[in-house]
C-alpha positions as CSV (number, residue, x, y, z in Angstrom):
1,M,90.9,96.5,155.6
2,D,89.0,99.4,157.5
3,N,88.1,100.8,153.8
4,I,85.8,97.8,153.3
5,Q,82.8,100.1,153.2
6,D,84.5,102.3,150.4
7,Q,85.1,99.2,148.5
8,I,82.0,98.3,148.5
9,R,80.4,101.3,147.3
10,A,83.0,101.3,144.4
11,L,82.1,97.9,143.7
12,Q,78.5,99.3,143.4
13,T,79.2,101.7,140.8
14,S,81.1,99.4,138.9
15,I,78.0,96.7,138.8
16,R,75.4,99.8,138.2
17,H,77.8,100.4,134.9
18,Q,77.5,96.8,133.5
19,R,73.8,96.8,134.3
20,F,73.4,99.5,132.0
21,A,75.7,98.1,129.1
22,I,73.8,94.4,129.3
23,V,70.0,96.3,129.7
24,A,71.1,98.3,126.4
25,L,72.5,95.4,124.6
26,G,69.3,93.4,125.4
27,T,67.1,96.3,124.1
28,I,69.0,95.9,120.7
29,L,68.6,92.2,120.6
30,A,64.7,92.3,121.1
31,G,64.6,95.2,118.5
32,S,67.1,93.2,115.8
33,A,64.9,90.1,116.3
34,L,61.2,91.9,115.6
35,I,62.7,93.8,112.4
36,G,63.6,90.2,111.3
37,A,60.2,88.8,112.2
38,V,58.0,91.2,110.1
39,R,60.2,90.7,106.9
40,P,58.2,88.9,104.4
41,A,57.7,85.4,104.7
42,G,59.0,82.7,102.1
43,D,61.4,80.1,101.6
44,A,64.2,82.6,100.9
45,T,64.3,86.2,100.7
46,F,67.4,88.2,99.4
47,D,68.0,91.9,99.4
48,T,71.0,92.3,97.0
49,I,71.8,95.7,98.2
50,T,71.9,95.5,101.9
51,C,71.5,92.4,103.4
52,K,70.5,88.5,103.4
53,G,67.4,86.7,105.0
54,W,66.3,83.3,105.5
55,K,63.1,81.9,107.0
56,V,61.5,78.5,108.0
57,V,57.9,79.0,107.3
58,E,55.4,76.5,108.8
59,K,52.3,75.5,106.7
60,D,50.1,78.2,107.8
61,G,52.3,80.6,106.8
62,K,53.9,81.5,110.0
63,V,57.5,82.4,110.3
64,R,59.2,80.4,113.2
65,I,62.8,81.0,112.3
66,S,64.4,83.6,111.1
67,A,68.1,84.5,110.1
68,G,69.7,87.2,108.7
69,T,72.8,89.4,107.8
70,N,72.9,93.2,106.9
71,A,75.7,95.0,105.0
72,N,77.7,96.2,108.0
73,G,78.2,92.6,109.2
74,T,75.6,92.1,111.8
75,A,74.0,88.9,111.9
76,A,71.1,87.5,114.2
77,V,69.2,84.1,114.4
78,S,65.7,84.3,115.8
79,W,63.1,81.6,117.1
80,L,59.3,82.7,116.4
81,D,56.4,81.1,118.9
82,K,53.1,80.2,117.2
83,D,51.6,83.5,117.7
84,G,55.0,85.2,115.7
85,K,56.6,86.4,118.9
86,V,60.2,86.6,119.1
87,R,61.1,84.2,122.1
88,I,64.9,83.0,121.4
89,N,67.5,85.7,119.7
90,A,71.2,85.4,119.0
91,S,73.2,88.1,117.6
92,T,76.7,89.0,116.8
93,F,77.4,92.9,116.1
94,A,79.5,94.6,113.7
95,D,78.7,98.4,113.9
96,G,79.5,101.2,115.9
97,A,80.2,100.9,119.7
98,A,78.9,96.8,119.5
99,T,81.3,96.0,117.4
100,G,82.6,92.3,118.1
101,A,80.2,91.8,120.6
102,A,77.7,88.7,120.7
103,A,74.4,88.2,122.5
104,V,71.6,85.4,123.0
105,A,68.3,86.4,124.8
106,L,65.1,84.4,125.7
107,L,62.2,86.5,125.6
108,D,58.8,85.6,127.2
109,K,55.0,85.5,125.5
110,D,55.1,89.2,126.1
111,G,58.2,89.8,124.2
112,K,60.2,90.9,127.4
113,V,63.7,90.0,127.8
114,R,64.1,87.4,130.5
115,I,67.4,86.0,130.1
116,N,70.4,87.9,128.6
117,A,73.9,86.7,128.0
118,S,76.6,88.9,126.4
119,T,80.1,89.0,125.5
120,S,82.0,91.9,124.3
121,A,85.1,92.4,121.9
122,D,87.2,93.3,124.5
123,G,86.6,90.0,126.7
124,D,83.8,91.2,129.3
125,A,80.8,88.8,129.5
126,A,77.6,88.4,131.3
127,V,74.3,86.7,132.0
128,L,71.5,88.5,133.4
129,W,68.2,87.4,134.6
130,L,65.2,89.8,134.6
131,D,61.8,89.4,136.2
132,K,57.9,90.0,134.4
133,D,58.3,93.5,135.1
134,G,61.6,94.1,133.3
135,K,63.6,94.8,136.5
136,E,66.8,93.1,136.7
137,R,67.0,90.3,139.7
138,I,70.5,88.6,138.9
139,T,73.6,89.4,137.1
140,A,76.6,87.6,136.7
141,A,79.7,89.1,134.9
142,T,83.4,88.7,134.0
143,Y,85.6,91.2,133.1
144,A,88.7,91.3,130.7
145,D,91.1,92.3,133.4
146,G,90.2,89.1,135.4
147,N,87.4,90.5,137.8
148,A,84.1,88.7,138.1
149,K,81.0,89.7,140.1
150,V,77.4,88.0,140.9
151,A,74.8,90.4,142.4
152,W,71.0,89.8,143.3
153,W,68.3,92.6,143.5
154,D,65.0,92.6,144.9
155,K,61.6,93.1,143.5
156,D,62.3,97.0,144.1
157,G,65.5,96.9,142.2
158,K,67.1,97.3,145.2
159,W,70.9,95.5,145.6
160,R,70.8,92.7,148.3
161,I,73.6,90.4,147.7
162,N,76.7,90.8,145.8
163,A,80.0,88.5,145.5
164,S,82.8,89.7,143.7
165,T,86.5,88.6,143.0
166,Y,89.5,90.2,141.6
167,A,92.4,89.4,139.6
168,D,94.6,91.2,142.5
169,G,93.4,87.9,144.7
170,T,90.8,90.2,146.6
171,A,87.2,88.7,146.8
172,G,84.1,90.0,148.9
173,V,80.6,89.3,149.7
174,A,78.1,91.5,151.1
175,W,74.3,91.6,152.0
176,F,72.3,94.8,152.0
177,D,69.1,95.3,154.0
178,K,66.0,97.0,152.2
179,D,67.0,100.2,152.5
180,G,70.3,99.3,150.8
181,K,72.6,99.4,153.6
182,T,75.2,97.0,154.2
183,R,74.7,94.7,157.3
184,I,76.8,91.8,156.6
185,S,80.3,91.5,154.7
186,A,83.0,89.4,154.3
187,F,86.6,90.4,152.6
188,T,89.5,88.7,151.9
189,D,92.4,90.6,150.6
190,A,95.7,89.8,148.4
191,D,97.7,89.8,151.1
192,G,95.9,87.0,152.8
193,D,94.1,88.9,155.6
194,A,90.0,88.0,156.2
195,R,87.5,90.1,158.2
196,V,83.6,89.3,158.5
197,A,81.5,92.2,160.2
198,W,78.1,92.6,161.1
199,S,76.7,96.5,160.8
200,D,73.9,98.2,162.2
201,K,71.3,100.0,160.2
202,D,73.6,103.1,160.5
203,E,76.2,100.9,159.0
204,K,78.4,101.3,161.6
205,D,80.5,98.0,162.6
206,R,79.2,96.0,165.7
207,I,80.7,92.8,165.8
208,T,83.8,92.2,163.8
209,A,86.0,88.8,163.2
210,S,89.7,88.9,161.7
211,T,92.3,87.0,160.9
212,F,96.0,88.3,159.5
213,A,98.5,86.8,157.1
214,D,100.9,87.5,160.0
215,G,99.1,85.2,162.6
216,Y,97.0,87.3,164.8
217,A,93.2,86.6,165.1
218,L,90.6,89.4,166.8
219,V,87.1,89.0,167.4
220,G,85.2,92.3,168.8
221,W,82.2,93.9,169.4
222,I,82.1,97.6,169.1
223,D,79.3,99.6,170.9
224,K,76.6,102.4,168.9
225,D,79.6,104.9,169.4
226,G,81.9,103.1,167.7
227,K,84.0,102.0,170.6
228,P,85.4,98.8,171.2
229,R,83.6,97.1,174.1
230,I,84.8,93.5,174.2
231,A,87.7,92.0,172.1
232,A,89.4,88.7,172.1
233,G,92.4,87.4,170.1
234,T,95.6,85.5,169.7
235,T,99.3,86.3,168.7
236,P,101.4,84.6,166.6
237,D,103.0,83.0,169.4
238,G,99.7,81.9,171.0
239,T,99.5,84.9,173.4
240,V,96.1,85.8,174.3
241,I,94.6,89.3,173.8
242,Y,92.5,90.3,176.6
243,P,89.2,91.7,176.7
244,T,89.1,95.9,176.5
245,K,86.8,98.6,178.0
246,D,85.5,102.2,177.2
247,G,87.9,102.0,174.1
248,K,91.0,101.2,176.0
């Protein structure tokens, strides 16, 4: 469990990759919905060459619901507010890299995506919440390989909290300060070992508590030079591990 920082950084990379994919999909959603919204209003509209469309129009001629499919099999349904802005959109994709994917997006009155839920053909799924400035704030994702993650970012786009589980039984939670450095982390591995640590601003562990599948337990305080100064624990047979000094 000494490589917890490396595992956290690898998790950051994985989450960021998922973020870009989700935001891109949200952009596609908003674009496809808006294209549908500007089609001519009517009880039904059919383009026999490329696509089919259907709209619900209120008495003043404003389109409120729009649904359509195109020649490549992509389909979408949108709900528009009284000002003609798309507020809810659901889409399925059958073209290019997005083939087999599906998504639902909620947009605010300014046309910005605020909530996006999506699935991919390979079994990945995610829900994303964005603030009014379009910045990602909360993401929850599951992956076809059995991994799952939840992350929260602050208003500056900095990662602050992350929780994850892996198909191999590993799980972890981490809190990051405003500079993006890991300060508190908790981690369990597939062997049954568990560890909680508090780190200083230089990401050096200062207080740790660990339990191990073989019955050992340990709590320690580490000075700024990385030397253990106080430690106490127990062995499987109940023997007390005495304090240490100056790293000895």
